[in-house]
NUNURO-550590 format. One record per residue: x, y negated, z of N, C-alpha, C in turn. Coordinates in steps of 0.02 Angstrom, whole numbers, plus 50000, padded with zeros to 5 digits. Atoms other than C-alpha are relative to their C-alpha. Example, Ala and Ser with C-alpha at 12.3 -4.5 7.8 and 13.67 -1.06 7.14 Angstrom:
residues 2
500455005950000506155022550390500454994050000499585005949997506845005350357499614994550037
//
This chain:
residues 631
499795004750052490784958050549500155003949936499854996950064490914961850365500424995349958499555003850042492204956250240499915002349929500054998450071491874955550053500634997749965499385001650036493464956249951499834999649925500135000950071493294949349776500655000449960499454999250046494524955449646499764997749931500235002450066494504949849463499465004349969500484995650034493494965149411499555003950048500394995949953492804973149570499844996050063500185002949935491984968749734499985005650051499994994949948492324978449893499834996750067500195002649935491624976250068500305004550054499694996349945492564981250226499744997350067500145002249932492194980450411500614996350027499455003949971493244967450504499944999950076499995000049927493744968550687500144993050025499905006749972493574952350786500694999550032499345001149971495274945250832500575002049954499484998050048496204953050685500164994249954499855004850053497114942450559499725002649934500264998050065496434942450383500525004349963499484996050033498114949050319500015007150026500004993249971498044963750439499445004249971500574996350027496324968650377500135001849926499864998750071496854966950194500535005449993499484994850003498424977350225499725006850019500284993649976497444990550319499615003449944500394997250055496344992750166500384999949934499534999350056497854992650049499854995149943500085005250050497444976449961500684996649989499345002450019498924969049869500054992550010499905007049984499294952449954500744999050016499285000949987501114946449946500114997250070499805002549934501884944150119500745001350010499284998649998503774943550091500314999250069499715001249934504094937050267499745004950052500274995149953503144951550345499444997350044500565002749962501694940750404500204995050053499775004949950502724928050502499754992949984500265006650019501964913350407500524995349972499465004350023503624906850342500044999549924499925000150073503514911250157499414996849964500615003150027501734904650127499785003249934500184996550062501464917849991499355003950007500604995949989499944926350070499364995949995500595004250008498724912850017499425003849967500624997450030496934918649983499484994450007500535005049997495324908949959499395002850035500624998249965493874910050082499454995449975500575003850026492214904750008499744995250053500245005049953491704888450092500544996950042499455002549959493404885650173500604997949958499435001550043494664885450031500585004650013499414995849993496434892050030500245000250072499734999149933497124899150192500585004949996499494994949992498664908750245499685005950036500364994249971497944926050276500345002650063499654997649940499294929850406499824995950061500165004449944498684915250513499254999350011500735000749995496804916350483499725005450045500314995349953495974924550634499275001049981500704998350014494334933550601499635000650067500384999849937493164929450745499324996649989500685002850005491404923250781500024992649982499965007150014491974905150774500064998649925499935000950072492484907050591499335001049966500664998750030490794914550547499534994150014500435005749982489914900350640500194993849960499765005850038490994887150553499735000149929500234999350069490444894050386499255000949995500734999350000488624895350439499765007049984500174993150015488614914250426499765003750062500184995449947487694926750533500535005550003499474995049993488834940550600499885006149956500124994350044487974953350488500084998049926499885002250068488364942850334500755000649984499314999050021489944945150232500374993449990499545005550016491404933150227500295001449931499764998950067491894930850046500734997849995499295001350008493764932050013500215001549929499774999150069494514929749840500765000650000499284998850004496234937049808500274997349935499705002450063497424929649679500085005849951499934994950052497494939049515500735002149995499334997350009499004950449497500165000449926499785000150069500024950049338500445006049985499574994450020500964963149239500734998550016499295000649984502764966349287500404999949935499544999950056504124961849163500445006250006499664993549996504914978649122500734999449982499284999850013506804980549137500165006749968499874993850038507184993349002500685002850018499364996749993508555006049029500335000449932499654998450062509885008648900499765006849977500204993550025509525023448787500395005550034499664994349968509935040248863500595002249957499454997250038511655046048813499865007349984500094993050017511805063148733500125004250063499924995749942511535075948869499715006849984500244993250011511315094748867499365000950039500644999049967509515099248907500045006350043499954994449953509585110249062499654998150065500375002449942508185105149182499965005050057500074995749941507855112049355499485005449988500534995250016506285120749289500015001549926499974997950070506365130849128499445005049985500514995450024505165141449024500305006949988499794993150013505315160349021499425004249975500534995450020504355174948947500265007150008499804993149990504355193648975499455004649975500464994550016503555209348906500155005650049499894995049947503325221349051499815007049976500164993050012503365240149035499425002050045500584998149958501675246749094500205005050054499894995149946501655256049259499705006749982500244993150010501415274949256500035003650066499954996049939501205288749383500725001450018499304998649987503035292049363500384993650021499665006449984503455273549384499484995050026500545004249972502135265449499500274994050039499695005749965503235250549546499504994350006500465005649988502325235449619500094994749945499995005150053501895221049503500584995150009499485005149990503085208549584500705002949992499344996950008504545220649591500155001449926499914998650071504275225749410500194993549963499865006550031504245207249360500704997650017499345002449979505795203049461500565004049967499484995850031506775217749391500094998249926499965001650072506345212449213500264993049986499845007050014506635193749232500544997150045499555002949951507725190849384499684994450040500365005449965506395178649447499525002950052500444997849946505445180349610499334996449996500675002850001503575177549622499804998250071500205001849932503035167549776499315002650017500624997049976501575173449881499394997049966500605003350026500345160549813499865001649927500094998350071500595166849634499925007549987500034992750010500475185649665499365002149966500634998150032498635186849618499984997949927499965002450069498945176649461500405005049958499604995050035500315188849410499615006549990500374993750004499225203849449499454999749946500535000650050497775197349343500265000149929499705000050067498905194449194500235007049980499774993250016499655211749206499405004649990500584995750004497965220049236499604998949936500375001650061497195211149086500395001849937499594997950057498605217248975500334994249963499695005850034499285199848936500735001549985499304999050019500915201248842500174995649941499555000649942502085192748838499704995550054500195004549945501885183849005500474994049999499605006250001502465165748999499994996850069499955002949932503065157049156500544994650001499495005049986504055142149220500345001850066499644997949940505415145349348500564995050017499445004249977506715136149452500665003449984499364997050018508475138749388500475000750059499554999549942509265136149560499825005850046500224994549956508225148949657499715005949963500314994950042507525159149512499295001650021500694999049977505795157049590499514997449947500525002050048504255156349478499624994050029500375005949981503395139349484499275000749981500694998950022501845143849383500015004749940500104996250062501185155449248499604995849952500355004150051500585147649084499735004749946500364995850049499505153648941500425001849940499604998450059500755152448799500644996050001499335002950001502485146948751499994992549987500035007150017501915129848689499664995850054500315003949945501075124748854500494994450021499555005649984501755107448900500385001050065499575000149941503185106349025500284993050006499825007149994503395088549086500404998750064499655002449941504515079349207499974992550002500065007249992504495061749276500574997550044499465003249962505945050849335499764993350026500235006149968505615036649457500594996050028499565004749965506635021549508499564996350050500415002949947505885016349675500334993650025499705006349981506404998149684499634996850058500325003449944506054987049834499424995749976500525004350027505014975549724499585003549947500364996650054504564986049571500195007449998499894992850010504405004549533499935001449926500014998150070504815011249360499955007649994500104992850010504295028349294500095001749926499854997650068504845038249140499775007249994500274993350010503905053549076500375003449942499614996250050504875067048979499675006749986500164993150019504495082948884500635004150016499414996249979505665095348969500185005549951499834995150052505575107148820500444997049946499635003250054506325094448701500484994650025499615005549974507095081048813499774993249976500255006350028506055067748725499624996050052500385004349955505435052948824499334998349968500685000850027503555051448802499694993250016500315006349980503075035748897500374997250061499725003149940503635023449029499564994250021500365005949975502895009849138500324997750064499735003049939503284998549285499434996850038500525002949957502214993049432500334996950062499755002949938502434982449587499995005250056499994995649942502944991949743499514997350051500505002649955501424990349857500264998750071499705001449934502564990350010500184992750008499815007149995502974972249968499494996050040500515003249959501354967650054500214999550073499794999649930502214972150218500694997050011499345003049994503854963050184500385000249935499655000450064504944957450038500635004250000499374996449998506524966050099499945006050047500044993849961506954982350186499984998650074500005001649928507264974050355499294998450023500705001649983505494966950356499585006350004500404993850000504794984150314500195004650058499804996149942505834992650447499674997250063500325003149942505174980150574499265001850002500714998350003503404983550516499905007350020500074992949985503655002450526500135001450073499844998949929504365001050702499424998450046500565002149957502754993450766499575005850022500424994349982501805009850761500095005549948499974994350047501745027150683499514998949943500505001550052500195021150589500304995649946499685004450049501215007350507500495003849957499514996150039502605019250456499645004649951500394995750044501305031250386499704996249942500295004150053500505017150288500514998549945499475001450049502165012750205500155006249958499894993850038502385030950155499415001149952500594998250040500605033150092499914995449940500115004550056500515017449985500495001449943499514998550052502105022249894499855006749967500184993450028501595040549873499394999449955500605001050042499905034949806500194996649935499785003450062500765023349682500345005049953499654995050041501875037649621499495004449965500544995950030500315048249592499634996149946500385004150047499385034049507500394998749936499585001250059500845030349392500055006349957499994993750038500935048749343499355000749961500644999850035499075048049300500004995249940499985005050054499355032249197500435002449942499554997550052500805040149103499675005449959500344994650035499785055549061499464997149954500525003150041498335044748999500314996449940499665003750053499545034248899500215004649943499784995250050500245049548811499405002949963500584996950032498525056948777499624995249955500405004850037497755040948711500394997049941499635003750050499125032448615500375004749952499604996350049500015038448459500664996349992499345003150003501875035148464500345001949935499654998850063502905033348308500684996749999499355003349996504525025848370500555004849980499424996050022506245031848320500205005050052499764994849956507045047248394500414997050056499645002549943507695044148569499604994950040500445004449962506305032248618499335003550007500654996949989504465034948649499795004149940500194995650054503765049248547499345003350013500654996749995502215059748517500075006550038499994993949961501885073348645499505005049972500514995050017500935089548621499384998350041500625002149966499135085148663499545006050008499985004849945498275086248778500485002250055499594998549942499365085148932499624997850062500325001849938498845083749114500514999650056499525001149947499645079249279500285006550028499744993549975499805097649328500575002649956499434998250043501035099049182500654996750022499395003149972502245087949279500285004850053499724994849956503335101349358500534997250046499455002849961504765090549421499974992449996499885007250001504995072549472500644998650038499395002249966506665064649515499884993050025500145006449969506625049749632500644997050028499415003649976507965036749669499784993250026500155006649971507835021549782500514998550053499525001449947508775012749919499865004450061500034995349945509065021950082499374999150042500615001349960507625013550175499385002549963500584997750039506375016850035499975007750001499994992749999506925035150030499795002750068500224998049933506715036550219499254999350007500725001249992504985028950214499595005049959500364995250041504435040450072500015006950031499954993449969505055055850164499705000350070500285000149932504245050350327500535000250053499455000349951505945048250412500014993150032499985006449964506175034650543500604995949979499435004050023507245020650469500254995050051499875005449952507375010450630500744998750010499295001049984509235013350660500404997449940499675003050057509665007650484500084992550010500025007349993509274989850539500454997350055499585002349944510424989150693500665003649999499344997049997512274992250717499985006250045499534999350056513065004450686499675002349935500354998950064511735006550547500015007449980499974992850010511455025250558499345002549970500614997150030510205033750439499865006950030500174993249978509295049850481500355005149956499694995450047509935058450324500164996449935499825002750066510835054150162499975005449947499984994450046510685071350083499444999749948500524999050049509745074849924499545005750023500504995049980508175085449944499625002549940500484997350048507125096949837499415002750041500594998449961505365097949910499415001049953500645000350036503625101949853499754992850007500205007049999502935084849808499464998750053500535000849950501435087549921500264999150070499725000549933502585088550072500134992750020499905007149985502875069750058499424995849974500615003750017501105065050008499884998749927500095000950072501305065749819499615006049974500444994450014499815076549773499825000149926500144999050071499925080549587499755007149988500184992950006499915099649586500405003750053499634996449947500435112649716500705001949980499344997750022501915117749608500484994349982499565005650019502605100249572500564999250051499415000849957504365098149641500224992750001499715006749993505065081749707500745000650016499274999949990506945079849688500204993050021499795006449973507555065749799500764999749997499285000450010509305060349749500344997650064499665001749937510625057949885500204992650002499765006849989511095041149959500735000350022499295000449983512855035150001500104997350070499965003149934512615024250156499344996750014500645003049982511255014850248499784994649951500185005450046511335000550123500275001149930499844998050069511965009749969499635006549988500474994450002510565021349920500065004449939500024995450056510095034549794499964996449934500015003850062509785020949666500704998549975499305001250020511655017249667500355006549982499744993550021512085035749662499805001349928500244999150069511015036749505500354995149953499665004950041511825020849439500715001949984499314997750010513585027649463500005005549947500054994550048513055043149368499854997449930500215002650065512215033349228500554996249965499475004150029513685021549202500665003649995499394996050006514985035349216500574997650043499455002349958515955027249357500365005750034499664994349971516315044149432500495003149950499544997550051517145048749266500614995549993499445004650005518255033349279500565001950049499514997549952519135042049424500045007549992499944992850008519825059449397499855003550066500214996549940519185072349518500595002650042499444997049964520895079449564500454994950033499545005049972521875063549594499734993049984500325006450014520985046649614500454994949967499565005150027522535036549570500125001049925499914998850072522595044749398499374997949963500635002650026521135033849344500054998649925500025001850071520605030649166499844992649991500165007150005519955012949202499784997550068500275003349940519495000549339499344996749980500655002550021517634996949329499574998350061500445002349946516304988249432499285000949977500734999950010514434991349446499704995350051500335004949957513434976849517499255000549989500734999450004511594979849554499704994350040500305005849967510714963549592499255000749998500724999649995508944965649653499804996650065500175002649935508124962849820500605000550047499374999549965509794968649888500564999249949499435000550046511534966449813500525005250017499514994749987512614982049800500544999949947499425000050045514344983549723500375006650005499604993950004515314998949667500624998449960499375001050036517144998549615500345006849992499604994050014517995013349531500714997649984499335002650008519845009949552500535004950023499444995649984521535016849606499925003850065500114996549937520925021749779499375004250000500624996350006519395030849715499414995449989500605004050008517615024249718499844996650066500175004049941517245010249842499314996949991500675002950003515535003349885499904995250058500215004449946514824989049986499314997249984500665003150009513144980650011500024993150032500005006949976512884962050033499304998050022500645002549976511514953550131499794994049957500165005450047511044943549977499294997450010500695002249992509224942750028499615000749935500434998950060507764943449906499914993849956500095006150040508044926249827499995001549926499964998450071508474934249659499365003349975500654997250020506754942549660499444994850008500505005349994505884925849690499734999250070500245000649931505584928649877500424994850037499675005249959506044915350008500144993649960499965006050041505944902549867499304996850001500655003349989504564889549891499495001749945500444998350056503824892449718500245006349964499724993950029504684909149691499465005249986500454994650017503824923849610500405005349961499674995150043504324940249526499944998049927500005001550072504564940749338499325001649969500684999450026502694939249303499904994849945500215005250047501804929449168499954993450038500015006649969502034911049208500634998250038499385001449964503734912649291500514996649955499455003250036505094900649235500585004949999499444995350006506474911949168500614997149966499445003250034507564899949069499954992450008499985007349996508114881849081500624997649962499435002850038509244870748976499924992449997500005007250011509694852648941499994998549925500025002250069509214844748775499944992449999499985007350002509714826648751499844997050068500105002549933509724824248938499345001950033500654998049973507974831548960500025007350022500054993249975507594847149061499485003949960500454995850038506834860648951499915006650037500164993949963505964875249035499635004849955500414994950034505314891548965499765004950052500294995349952504204903949053499815006449964500204993550027503674921849030499264999549981500674999750030502134921448918499464996350039500575003749972501074907548986500204993650035499905006249964500864891549084500435001250061499534999349943502194888549218499625000450065500324999049935501654895149388500505000650056499504999149948503294897949481500685001349969499304998950021505134902849470500195007150018499734993449985505844920349454500764999450008499295000349983507654925049495500434997349945499595002450055508404922449323499864992649986500175007050008507474905849312500334995650052499675003749947508194900349479500734998749983499305000750021509964903649418500064994949943499975004450058509604894749254499874992750020500155006849978508844879549341500594996850034499455002949961510274877049462500614998849955499445000950046511594879749326499894993849956500165005750043510714866949216500044993450038499985006149960510544854249356500714998350022499295001349988512384856349398500314996449940499745003250061512804852149217499744992949992500315006650006511614837349225500254995150052499775004349946512454830649382499474998450051500545001149952510834831649481500145003750065499764996349941511584844549601500764999550000499275000349997513374842449662500295006850020499674993549987514664856049699499865002750069500184997549934514104857049881499295002950002500694997550003512334861449824499484994850019500475005349979511564844749873499644997249940500415003750049510124837849770500124992650011499825007049992510694820049740499394995549998500525005150002509614804949771500044996249933499995003650064509114794749617500534994649997499505005450002510264780349668500725002549999499334997250003511754792249672500175002549930499904997250066511544797749491500284994749952499715004750048512504790149347499504998549944500465002450052511754782049194499845005149947500144994950052511774798049091499375003950015500604996349982510284805149185499384996349974500585003150033508664801949090499484997650051500555002449957507184792449162499515005650017500454994449988506134808149143500265004450056499694996049947507364817749251499954996450067500055003949938507384803749379499305000550030500694999749975505484804449391499845006750031500114993449970505604822849433500235000450072499714999749933506564818949593499554996550050500405002949947505624815749753500105003950064499954996449936505364821849930499354999450038500555000349952504074825750061500325000650069499635000149937504744820850230500755000549985499274999550013506574826150239500175004749943499864994850050506394839750105500024997049930499925002350069507094834649935499735005249952500304995550050506244841949782500134997449930499995001850071506354842149593499395003149969500634997750027504674843349507500115003949935499984995950061504474857049376499324999949965500645001550031502674852249342499884992550010500115007249998501904834949330499974997550072500015002449931502324825549491499534994150009500375006149984501274812449579500484994150002499585005949992501904794649586500284999850070499685000549935503124791649728500044992750021499925006949977503344776249838500724997749988499335002850014504894765149838500565004150031499504995749969505794777749949500035007049970499994993550033505454792349832499565005250033500424995349965504134800249944499375001549959500624997850031502714810349867499475000950054500544998749952501024811349951499865007550005500064992749998500934829749903500505003149951499504996750042502114842349825499715001649931500234997850066502004845949638499795007350003500244993150001501174862349591500595004949997499404995950004502884869649547500614995450008499425004349987504534862749612500595004350024499394997149971506314866949661500194995650059499845003849940506764861849838500735000750019499324999549974508404858549927500105006750035499964993549965508024874050032500115005649950499924994850051507884884449873500735000449977499305000150022509624878949818500445003350052499604996949946510324883949988499895007650002500134992850003509474901049974500425003249945499614997450055510304903549806500745000050017499305000349981511994898049875500175005850047499874994449954511864910750016500035006649963500034993750036511394924749897500605001049954499454999350049512704921349764500675000450037499384999749962514064918649895500115006950030499934993349971513704935449977500245004949948499804995450053513874944649812500714998749977499325001750022515434935249757500515002150053499544998249946516244938249928500075007650005499974992649998515794956849925500475002749946499564997850054516674958749758500734998550017499325001749979518214949749827500275005250048499774995149951518304962049972500165006749967499864993650034518174977449859500654999649961499385000850038519554970749748500615000250046499455000049952520664967349898500135006950028499934993349972520324984649969500345004649950499714995850053520814992549802500684997449976499375002850023522324981249778499984997649929500095002250069521634974149616499844992549997500235006850015521304957149539499485000449945500505000050054519954952049415500315002049933499674998350063521224954049275500065007649991499934992750004521334972649317499345003549982500654997050012519464975549289499875000549926500144998950071519054983249121499304997849982500705001650016517174980749132499604999450064500495000749946515804974849249499315001449971500674998250021514114983249225499504996650046500505003749962512654972349280499345003749995500604995750000511164982949331499434996650037500595002549966509414980049396499584995549956500455004050040507904970849331500224992849994499755006950002508624953849377500594999449953499405000250043510284957749294499845000749927500184998850070509394963149136499794993649964500255006250030508674945649108500444993950017499565005449977510124935449179500424997349942499555003250048511044922949070500715000250030499334999049972512884927749096500364993450010499645006449995513574910349061499744995850059500285003949945512384902349186500175003350067499794996649938512794915649317500724998350017499315002149989514624911149294500024992750023500015007249983514204892549306499874998950073500155001049929513484894449481500475003950046499524996249959514884906149539499755006750022500244993349984513834921849549500465005349971499534995550034514984930549425500654996249986499365003450010516844926749402500124998249926499875002250068517324916649249500535004249966499454996150029518884927349226499775006649969500264993850028517774942249182499564998749938500425001550058516864933249040500245004149940499834995650056516794944848890500075007250020499954993149975516934960249000499405001950043500614998749961515194959449077499465002349952500564997650042513754969549004499415001650045500614998149965511954971749059499825007149980500164992950013511484990149076499285001650015500704998749986509664987949125499905004050063500184996249941508885000049246500445006250006499534994449994510385011049287499745005350048500294995249954509435019149430499515004649964500474996050039508035024749315500345004449950499634996050048509295030649187500335005950034499694994449964510245040949316499505005150023500524995349980508635048449382499765004149941500204996450061508165053049203500525005349981499484995150015509845061549175499955006150046500074994549952509595071849333499385004249986500614996450018507855076649273500145004749941499894996150062508475082749103500545005250007499454995349991510025091649165500145000750074499934999149928510085099149339500734999850022499295000749981511985099349334500174992850016499915007149982511875080349338499774998850072500225000749930510885081849500500555002650047499464997349959512275092749570500604995350000499475005050004513515079749509499854994150046500205005449955512525066549605500165001850072499824997849933512765076849763500754999350013499275000849993514645076649732500194992750006499855007249997514635057749704499944997450071500105002349931513965055249880500625000950042499404998649961515555062949949500624996649973499435003350031516715053849828500064992650020500015007249990516205036249877500194998250072499825002649934517005026850022499654993350010500405005949987515855013850098500394995150043499675005449963516574997250159499464995950035500485003949961515554989150299500244992850003499805007050005515584970250273499864996050064500165003949940514804964650437500605000250047499415000549956516224958550547500665000249963499394999950039517484959850404500234992849988499765007050005518534943950414500104997949928499905001750071518964944950229499344997849968500655001850028517114944450187499784993150025500225006449973516754929850304500384994249968499605005350031518184919550232499804998849928500195000650070517714923350052499304997249992500705002450002515874919850089499984992450007499995007349990516254902350152500254996549938499725003050061517314898549999499505000349943500464998950056515984905449881499354996150006500615004149993514604894249951500014994049953499945005750045515254880049844499855002249929500084998750071514754878849662500654998149964499395001750036516214878949539499944993149967499985006450036516734862049470500185001449928499844999250071516764860449282500704997449985
//
């Protein structure tokens, strides 16, 4: 059997094994098909189109002789499969880098060597080490010898400041020295390219994490990895390949484009540059993502007592974890804090200065009480307070990333991202284009707006038309309907309903009662987690000086609407700020100054993790937080 995969710009043909699901074949060949539920068939996001058959769920479509016969195909003919077009990711910008001393892990050096003589016939490597203090590894000995034998002077080289080992020899002092910082998010991956000689950021970009094909959240990916070593290897390889591809894109971007932005943002690099000029990359992600990238087994993270293989930071050759840029490229993996508080939060603590809010010698002698809330596919909270730094992770689920929502989607073109009421009418705005679905910030905005309109009550119930008062417009009433027992609110043009409000088919885009419940679960988990941290520290909301809201979702969130649904406390209004991609910012700081990396290692030991599962305080607060606040 043959399978022809049609993409918007290319056509590829693969062999298909009889009895396999279409999703399995697509995943095996690394085709990007969303499967947030891990192929269980519950999310209905893995829809593809089979020529002659129409739309099918790829996780349920079995490839066998009967399918070929149904379509009138001989077994040596190709089945035509059309994948949905992927859209660009909305980029969550980091705040500008604060002033930091430039002191990267790899620095440039030069030396003029005294020629050897009969009286001083010292070996090349010993002569070099005596003059520079840097050791030459075995693989570079011939390179050193050729430069000395040819009379090159001075000799320019890049070396590690922690081990004093030479990384590579270069032709001249102006040879580019680049570094790349990565935020490895569960849904999106962001990358930032820097000139390590000047500290200037040259380019940045964001791409979808290809692991999402195998599950929207870390638990789904752990389950997938547990199935076989091949599955675990696939999760490692697709992410490593993306890291390499993003590095290539960044290099091309710098070489092709001319940047003229203000100092501190994108700027012009010395041209040309190449991927072999990337000497260091710093990487931060949640604990599961870091395990998968390093090829470590994450299985025990998913079951009590939630034990990871390792939380330590690592400095490896990038090739050791499948990132094949150049033999000398170093991968610096930042340390994690706990199974569900990863290196992304370590980087976030560093970026937001929460470790500085607590003095190193005596935690109670704090300068301020501050909170870092990172809302993404997971929900993590950090509190710097009188008892030191506390952390917890909430099982918020991926609702804020658009997963597990009937018409949910990431922040792509076409996603509803804002909603409001104007003269009783529902006004929607989307990210650059016709409405196609709902992203996380749009979900919050919709529910907040419908609460204000009286269409949703404080318990989260979508009200029936006959329960609404006379202030609700006829247009809004027409949006309400149901299919079977499931209540819905149409966000695109609905079909006419019968006298009982039943639609014959669902609108193209809608908000369902189930979606509202998903949001309630997610926002209640985060609100309850914050309550537990405050109780553990002996604080109230009035004691909090500032709450930093991090992550891509937090960057686009309307604060007032988040307060309206009870995701954020009203008592903190005016003390909440969005900090953007704090993980990417922290990884960038560690790239530019290796002392920041060492500081990140210290943070891991400063933080006390609070396990919420089984915590009665969390369970009680969670139940209370399920309700929406009354106006």
